[in-house]
VEXDREN-2710 file (C-alpha; in Angstrom, 1 decimal):
% VEXDREN-2710
k/r/px/py/pz
1/MET/3.1/-2.8/38.7
2/THR/5.1/-5.6/37.3
3/ASP/8.1/-7.0/39.3
4/ALA/11.5/-5.7/38.1
5/ILE/13.8/-8.3/36.3
6/PRO/17.2/-8.2/37.9
7/ALA/20.2/-7.6/35.6
8/THR/22.1/-10.5/34.6
9/ALA/25.3/-11.2/36.6
10/ARG/27.0/-13.6/34.1
11/PRO/28.9/-11.9/31.3
12/PHE/28.3/-13.3/27.7
13/ASP/31.2/-15.4/26.6
14/GLU/31.9/-14.8/22.8
15/PRO/32.2/-18.0/20.9
16/GLU/35.0/-19.2/19.3
17/LEU/34.7/-18.3/15.6
18/PRO/35.5/-20.6/12.6
19/GLY/37.3/-17.6/10.8
20/GLU/35.1/-17.6/7.6
21/PRO/33.1/-14.2/7.9
22/ARG/29.6/-16.0/7.1
23/LEU/30.1/-18.8/9.6
24/ASP/31.4/-16.3/12.0
25/GLY/28.4/-14.2/11.8
26/LEU/26.0/-17.2/12.1
27/THR/28.1/-18.9/14.9
28/ARG/27.8/-15.5/16.9
29/LEU/24.0/-15.3/16.4
30/ILE/23.3/-18.8/17.5
31/ALA/25.7/-18.2/20.6
32/VAL/23.6/-14.9/21.4
33/VAL/19.9/-16.5/21.0
34/ASP/21.3/-19.8/23.2
35/ARG/22.2/-17.3/25.8
36/LEU/18.8/-15.7/25.6
37/ARG/17.3/-19.0/25.8
38/ALA/19.3/-20.1/28.9
39/PRO/17.3/-21.4/31.9
40/GLU/19.7/-19.3/34.0
41/GLY/20.6/-16.0/33.1
42/GLY/18.4/-15.9/29.9
43/CYS/15.7/-13.4/29.0
44/PRO/12.2/-14.2/30.6
45/TRP/10.6/-12.9/27.0
46/ASP/12.6/-15.3/24.9
47/LEU/12.2/-17.9/27.3
48/LYS/8.3/-17.7/27.0
49/GLN/8.5/-18.0/23.3
50/ASP/7.8/-21.1/21.0
51/ALA/7.5/-21.5/17.4
52/ARG/3.8/-20.7/17.3
53/THR/4.2/-17.5/19.3
54/MET/7.0/-16.2/17.0
55/THR/4.9/-16.7/13.5
56/ALA/3.5/-13.1/13.7
57/SER/7.0/-11.7/13.9
58/LEU/8.3/-14.0/11.5
59/ILE/5.9/-12.8/8.8
60/GLU/6.2/-9.0/9.7
61/GLU/10.1/-9.4/9.3
62/ALA/9.9/-11.2/5.9
63/PHE/7.6/-8.4/4.9
64/GLU/10.0/-5.6/6.1
65/ILE/13.0/-6.9/4.2
66/VAL/10.8/-6.7/1.1
67/GLU/10.2/-3.2/1.9
68/ALA/14.0/-2.5/2.5
69/ILE/14.8/-4.1/-0.9
70/GLU/12.2/-1.8/-2.9
71/ALA/13.2/1.3/-1.0
72/ARG/16.9/0.6/-2.1
73/ASP/15.8/0.0/-5.7
74/LEU/13.8/3.2/-5.4
75/ALA/16.7/5.4/-3.9
76/SER/20.1/4.0/-4.3
77/ASP/21.7/6.7/-2.3
78/ALA/19.5/5.8/0.7
79/HIS/20.7/4.0/3.8
80/ASP/20.7/0.5/3.1
81/GLU/18.6/-1.2/5.3
82/VAL/18.6/-4.6/3.9
83/PRO/21.3/-6.1/6.0
84/GLY/19.6/-5.3/9.3
85/GLU/16.2/-6.4/8.1
86/LEU/17.9/-9.8/6.8
87/GLY/19.4/-10.0/10.4
88/ASP/16.2/-9.6/12.0
89/LEU/14.6/-12.5/10.0
90/MET/17.4/-14.6/10.8
91/MET/17.3/-14.1/14.5
92/ASN/13.6/-15.0/14.3
93/LEU/14.4/-18.2/12.3
94/VAL/17.3/-19.0/14.9
95/LEU/15.1/-18.4/17.7
96/ILE/12.4/-20.8/16.5
97/ALA/14.8/-23.3/15.7
98/ARG/16.1/-23.1/19.3
99/CYS/12.5/-23.3/20.7
100/GLU/11.9/-26.4/18.5
101/GLN/15.2/-28.0/19.8
102/ASP/14.2/-27.3/23.3
103/ALA/10.8/-28.8/22.8
104/GLY/12.7/-32.1/21.5
105/ARG/12.4/-31.5/17.8
106/ALA/14.8/-30.9/14.9
107/HIS/17.4/-28.2/15.8
108/LEU/18.8/-25.7/13.3
109/GLY/21.5/-27.9/12.0
110/ASP/18.8/-30.4/11.1
111/ALA/16.9/-27.9/9.4
112/ALA/20.0/-26.7/7.5
113/ASN/20.9/-30.2/6.2
114/ALA/17.3/-30.9/5.1
115/VAL/17.1/-27.8/3.1
116/ALA/20.7/-28.5/1.5
117/ASP/19.7/-31.9/0.7
118/LYS/16.5/-30.7/-1.1
119/LEU/18.8/-28.2/-3.0
120/ILE/20.8/-30.9/-4.2
121/ARG/18.1/-33.2/-5.0
122/ARG/16.2/-30.5/-6.9
123/HIS/19.1/-29.4/-8.9
124/PRO/20.2/-32.6/-10.9
125/HIS/21.6/-30.3/-13.7
126/VAL/24.0/-28.8/-11.1
127/PHE/24.5/-31.8/-8.7
128/GLY/24.0/-34.7/-11.2
129/THR/23.9/-35.4/-14.8
130/THR/20.7/-34.0/-16.2
131/ALA/20.9/-32.0/-19.1
132/VAL/18.5/-29.1/-19.4
133/ASP/17.5/-26.6/-22.1
134/GLY/17.0/-23.3/-20.4
135/VAL/15.1/-22.0/-17.5
136/ASP/11.9/-23.5/-18.5
137/ASP/13.3/-27.2/-18.5
138/ILE/14.7/-26.2/-14.9
139/LEU/11.3/-25.4/-13.7
140/VAL/9.6/-28.5/-15.1
141/ASN/12.1/-30.6/-13.6
142/TRP/11.8/-29.0/-10.3
143/GLU/8.1/-29.5/-10.2
144/ALA/8.5/-33.1/-11.3
145/ILE/11.0/-33.6/-8.5
146/LYS/8.7/-32.2/-5.9
147/LYS/5.7/-34.3/-7.1
148/GLU/7.9/-37.5/-6.8
149/GLU/8.9/-36.5/-3.2
150/ARG/5.3/-35.9/-2.1
151/ALA/4.1/-39.3/-3.6
152/GLU/6.9/-40.8/-1.6
153/ARG/5.3/-39.0/1.5
154/ASP/1.9/-40.1/0.5
155/ALA/1.1/-36.5/0.4
156/ASP/-0.9/-34.3/-2.0
157/THR/0.3/-35.0/-5.4
158/SER/-1.6/-32.5/-7.4
159/ALA/0.5/-29.9/-9.5
160/LEU/-1.2/-27.3/-7.3
161/ALA/0.0/-28.8/-4.0
162/GLY/2.7/-26.9/-1.9
163/VAL/0.9/-23.3/-2.1
164/PRO/0.3/-21.8/1.2
165/SER/-3.4/-20.8/1.9
166/ALA/-1.9/-17.9/4.1
167/LEU/-0.1/-16.2/1.3
168/PRO/-1.7/-12.8/0.3
169/ALA/-4.4/-13.5/-2.2
170/LEU/-2.9/-11.9/-5.0
171/GLN/0.4/-13.6/-4.6
172/ARG/-1.1/-17.1/-4.2
173/ALA/-3.1/-16.6/-7.4
174/ALA/0.5/-15.9/-9.0
175/ARG/1.8/-19.0/-7.5
176/LEU/-1.1/-21.5/-8.2
177/SER/-1.3/-20.1/-12.0
178/GLY/2.4/-20.3/-12.3
179/LYS/2.2/-24.2/-11.1
180/ALA/-0.7/-24.8/-13.6
181/ILE/1.2/-23.2/-16.5
182/SER/4.2/-25.4/-15.7
183/ALA/2.1/-28.5/-15.6
184/GLY/0.8/-27.7/-19.1
185/PHE/-2.4/-25.9/-18.5
186/ARG/-1.5/-22.9/-20.7
187/TRP/-2.3/-20.8/-23.5
188/HIS/0.3/-20.5/-26.3
189/ASP/1.7/-16.9/-25.6
190/SER/0.9/-14.1/-23.3
191/ARG/-1.7/-12.6/-25.8
192/GLY/-4.2/-15.4/-24.5
193/ALA/-3.7/-14.1/-20.9
194/LEU/-4.3/-10.7/-21.8
195/ASP/-7.4/-11.5/-23.8
196/LYS/-8.7/-13.4/-20.9
197/ILE/-8.5/-10.1/-18.8
198/THR/-10.6/-8.4/-21.4
199/GLU/-13.2/-11.3/-21.4
200/GLU/-13.4/-11.2/-17.5
201/LEU/-13.7/-7.5/-17.5
202/ALA/-16.8/-7.6/-19.7
203/GLU/-18.3/-10.2/-17.6
204/LEU/-18.1/-7.8/-14.4
205/LYS/-19.4/-5.1/-16.6
206/GLU/-22.3/-7.5/-17.6
207/ALA/-22.9/-8.4/-13.9
208/PHE/-22.8/-4.7/-12.9
209/GLY/-25.7/-3.8/-15.2
210/GLU/-26.8/-0.4/-16.6
211/GLY/-27.4/0.9/-13.2
212/ALA/-25.4/3.8/-11.3
213/GLU/-24.8/1.5/-8.5
214/PRO/-25.3/-2.2/-8.1
215/ASP/-28.2/-3.3/-5.5
216/LYS/-27.6/-6.1/-2.9
217/SER/-28.7/-8.7/-5.2
218/GLN/-25.9/-8.3/-7.4
219/ARG/-23.2/-8.4/-4.9
220/ALA/-22.4/-12.1/-4.7
221/GLU/-22.3/-12.3/-8.6
222/LEU/-20.0/-9.2/-8.6
223/GLU/-17.8/-10.4/-5.8
224/ALA/-17.2/-13.7/-8.3
225/GLU/-16.5/-11.6/-11.2
226/LEU/-14.3/-9.4/-9.5
227/GLY/-12.2/-12.4/-8.1
228/ASP/-12.0/-13.7/-11.5
229/LEU/-10.8/-10.5/-12.9
230/LEU/-8.2/-10.3/-10.3
231/MET/-7.0/-13.7/-11.1
232/ALA/-6.8/-13.2/-14.6
233/THR/-4.5/-10.3/-14.1
234/ALA/-2.4/-12.4/-11.8
235/ILE/-2.0/-15.1/-14.5
236/PHE/-1.1/-12.5/-17.1
237/GLY/1.5/-11.4/-14.7
238/ARG/3.2/-14.9/-14.8
239/TYR/3.1/-15.0/-18.8
240/ALA/4.4/-11.7/-19.2
241/LYS/7.3/-12.4/-16.4
242/LEU/5.7/-9.9/-14.1
243/ASP/5.3/-10.2/-10.3
244/PRO/1.6/-9.0/-9.7
245/GLU/2.3/-8.7/-5.8
246/ARG/4.9/-6.1/-6.6
247/ALA/3.2/-4.5/-9.3
248/LEU/0.5/-3.8/-7.0
249/ARG/2.8/-2.7/-4.1
250/GLU/4.3/-0.1/-6.6
251/SER/0.9/0.9/-7.7
252/LEU/0.0/1.6/-3.9
253/ARG/3.2/3.6/-3.7
254/ARG/2.3/5.7/-6.3
255/PHE/-1.1/6.1/-5.2
256/GLU/-0.3/7.1/-1.8
257/ALA/2.4/9.6/-2.9
258/ARG/0.2/11.2/-5.5
259/TYR/-2.8/11.5/-2.7
260/ARG/-0.4/13.1/-0.2
261/HIS/0.6/15.4/-2.8
262/MET/-2.8/16.3/-3.8
263/GLU/-3.7/16.6/-0.1
264/THR/-0.9/19.1/0.4
265/ALA/-2.0/21.1/-2.8
266/LEU/-5.6/21.6/-1.4
267/ASP/-4.4/22.5/2.0
268/GLY/-5.2/19.2/3.6
269/SER/-9.0/19.2/3.3
270/LEU/-11.0/17.5/0.6
271/ALA/-14.5/17.5/2.0
272/ASP/-15.4/20.6/0.2
273/ARG/-13.5/20.2/-3.1
274/SER/-15.2/19.5/-6.3
275/LEU/-14.4/16.2/-8.2
276/ASP/-12.9/18.5/-10.7
277/GLU/-10.5/20.3/-8.5
278/MET/-9.3/17.0/-7.2
279/MET/-8.7/15.5/-10.3
280/ALA/-6.9/18.6/-11.5
281/ALA/-4.7/18.3/-8.5
282/TRP/-4.2/14.6/-8.9
283/GLU/-3.2/14.8/-12.5
284/ALA/-0.6/17.9/-11.3
285/ALA/0.8/15.3/-8.7
286/LYS/1.2/12.6/-11.3
287/LEU/3.4/15.2/-13.4
288/ALA/5.2/16.2/-10.6
289/LEU/6.2/12.9/-9.2
290/ASP/6.2/10.4/-12.1
END
């Protein structure tokens, strides 16, 4: 049995607000997090956290924002969950910043000023005198400035630098290919990228062979060819200005909805159903839902 945590006797003193709605909200959130991290009267759970322990919830909250935004796109009359999910992510960021401050590192103001400086530096067409001819020029300038910044820090100066290895693989494929395209490693148009998908699919089929199922000796080659095919689809997405990660999430949403519809139509059990029955129910689900 755990020891009970006594109720805090000291009330929360609301901070003085600056009077600008956005700053008012941030000021209040910072004050709440500061109170949670207070050595006396704070929350034992919050006091135990540090930047490393907060990483899992940070990633989870980011994905929940994505889900809330896409749910709003699908049903405009649904309750809007985006502000609440944004707030959850902001709480995580402010708490991590407070943990860093308590550890003697940069505080929230340092982080905000650093990113503001970065935005000013990387938008010379807005904050300076650089002339640009459309979004493509902006992206080229952005990558060139980032490369200069990395060189000044003696960091990796490859055009592919700066893409986190922890990103979901399809999203990372899109980011890496986007950087390569911006650096000049590209086809003339989307057709070249689409033809590459056909080429990679042919190579996957060749690796599979003529049998009904692959044997173990083929698995390594098939995995490599499947990876190349998936990479080619992500690259095509960049050319066609489509987000492959979002496209796959939408496909998964449709798959789940259709499958659940099919389950209901077939009384919940598929074990004794023929493939023809299941495919007929699947097509009926597509007609009903799409």
